[in-house]
C-alpha positions, 0 to 999 in steps of 0.5 A: 760524199756522205750525202750519196751514202746516206741516200743509198742507205735510205733507198736500201732500207725502203726496199727492204721494208717493201720486201718485208711487207710483201713476205708478211702478207704472203705468210698471213695468206697461208692456211692454218694447219695447226689442227691437222698437226695436233691430230698428227701428234696424237696419232704419233703418240698412239703409234709410239705406245703400240711400238713400245708394247710390241716386245711384250707381245712377241716371244723371242727365244733369246738363248737359242738366238745367242747360241746361233750367233755364237755358232755363226761367229765360229764358222765365220772365223773358220772360213776366214782361214784359207785351207792349205793345199799341198801339191806333190809332183810324182815322177813315175820313172824311177832310177832303175827304169832309167838305167835300164833304158840307157843300158838298152840304148847302149846295147843297141848301139854296140850291136850296130857297131858289132855288125859293122865290125863283122862286115869289115872283117868279112871284107878283110877276109875276102881281100886276104884270100884274093891277095893270097891267091895272087901270091900263089898263082901269079907268074914271076913278073906279077910276084915281083909287083906283089913284093914291091907292094909288100915293101911299100906297105911295110915302109909306111902303112898309114900312108899306103892306106890313105893312098889306096883309099884316095885311089878307090874314091877317085875310081868310084867317082870316075865310075859314077861320072861315066854312068851319068854320062851313059844315062845322059847319052841314052836320054839324048838318043831317046829325045832325038828319036822322039823328035825325028818321028 
């Protein structure tokens, strides 16, 4: 086992020597730039001397630059603080105006109610004069019927009103149905005349 290891090490050392000789040959074949490098070193030294002498040649207003720097610092601090903006909501309808609008609407509603009341009062006046006419000019048989109506009303006024309103509604519906029947009959007549022609 040690024989194999020894042979492997000898082979590796030989290969390494060959590579080292090849690299040494390549290095020896490179051109010599030491002269150029010395010229470059001289030029860098001259440039460095010129750069060091520049501040003496340039006039710098240092107090003004310092004042400008301070001003810039102050402005930067002021700009770093955001401005506070206040938003105010103003409503232009004040309480007295709203009260006036509400009272105006209430007044208009009351006027409509008053007109309706006047119309109802006029109906009651008409009905009253008609009833009084019947009482005054009715023959005795009719007066007996009116006395019965009076006694019915006096016994239960609410039920009497409801019964009268129901009867009026029923008669109104019957009348409207009759009108519709008449209109339909006229339409049928027109259609028959049209088809007969």
